[in-house]
N, C-alpha and C positions, 0 to 999 in steps of 0.2 A: 322225611328229611326235616331237619331243624337247622336253622341258621341263628347264630348267636353273635350279637354285635355289642362289644363293650365300649364304654367311654368313662371319662372321669379321672384317669390317671394324671400324674404330673409330679412336679417337684414341690416339696413342702419342708419346712423346718421341723426339727424334732419338737414334739409337743403339739404340733398342729393337727389338722383334720382334713380328710378327703372323703368324698363319696363316690364310689364306683357304681355304674349302672350297666345292666346287661339286658338287652331286649331280644326276645326270642320270637321267631316266626316259624310256622310249620305245624307239625303234629302236636296237639295239646296233650295227648297221652305221653309223648316223649318228653314233656317238660313238667311232669308231676313233681319231680325233684330238681332243684336247681341249686347251684352252689359256686363257691369261689375256691380256687387253688392258687398257690403261688410257688414260684421257683426263683431262688436267688442264685447268683453265679456260683458254680461249684457245689451246689447243694441239690438234694433231691426235691422233687415237687411234693408239696404237702397240702392237705386239705386245710383251708382256713375256716370256712363256715358253709353250711348247707341248710336248705329249708324245703319243706314239702308244701304242696298246694294248700294243705289245711293248717299250715303254720308250725309244724314241728321243726325245731332247729337243733343243730349241733355246732359246736365251736371247738377249734383247737385250744388247748390250755393256754397257749402263749398269747391269745387274743381275747380271752374271756374278760369281760368287764370293760374292754376298750372298743371292740368292734361289735356292730349290730347288723344282722342280715334281716332283710324284709323283702316282701314281694307284693307287686300289684297284679293280682291274678287276671283282672280284666284286660291288662295290657301285656300279660306274660313277661313281666319285667322284674328283675331281681336287683336289689340294691345292697351295697355294703358300705355302711357308715363306719369310718375308721377315725377314732379319736385317740388322743395321746400317742401319736405316732412316734416310733423309735427308729433309729437308723437300722436296726435289725429287721424292720418291716420292709426294707428295700427289696424289691423283687418285681418280676413280671407276674401280674395277676391275671388268671384265666377264669373265665366263666365256663361252667359245665352244666349239662342237663341230661336227664335220663328219666325213665319211667319209675324208678325207685331210688332211694338214697343209697342203698347198699351197693348198687352197681353204678353209681354216679360217674366214677372215673372211666367206665367203659362206654359212656354215651357220647354226646356231642360236645364240641369244644369251640370256644371263641378264639380269636386271633391273639388275644393277650393285650394288656395295657401296662405300661411301665409305671411303677410307683417308686419314687426316690425320696428318701427322708434324709435331709442333711443335718449333721450334728452341729 
């Protein structure tokens, strides 16, 4: 079992920055890949960014160049640094973890943290 606890969401003005954190506890094997998804009202959940334990990363096209995912393996914590935020980034952001990136969505989930970007 893996528990994921997110923090760092909030309200920010367009153009501002936020950093989300997700701390995992439990099976190290099940946190080989960690990532962030988001879901805006009325929209489908989408992958924002993901990272493996060895540092391989993927990003949604909409956030490339603005968001950076990183992780502290010693603490099994993943971060999402979000710069140049836009109102379209407003969503609930969820942390996810699994033993590989391809099946990340089928793994463990956090409770979500709200990010609101005001125009």
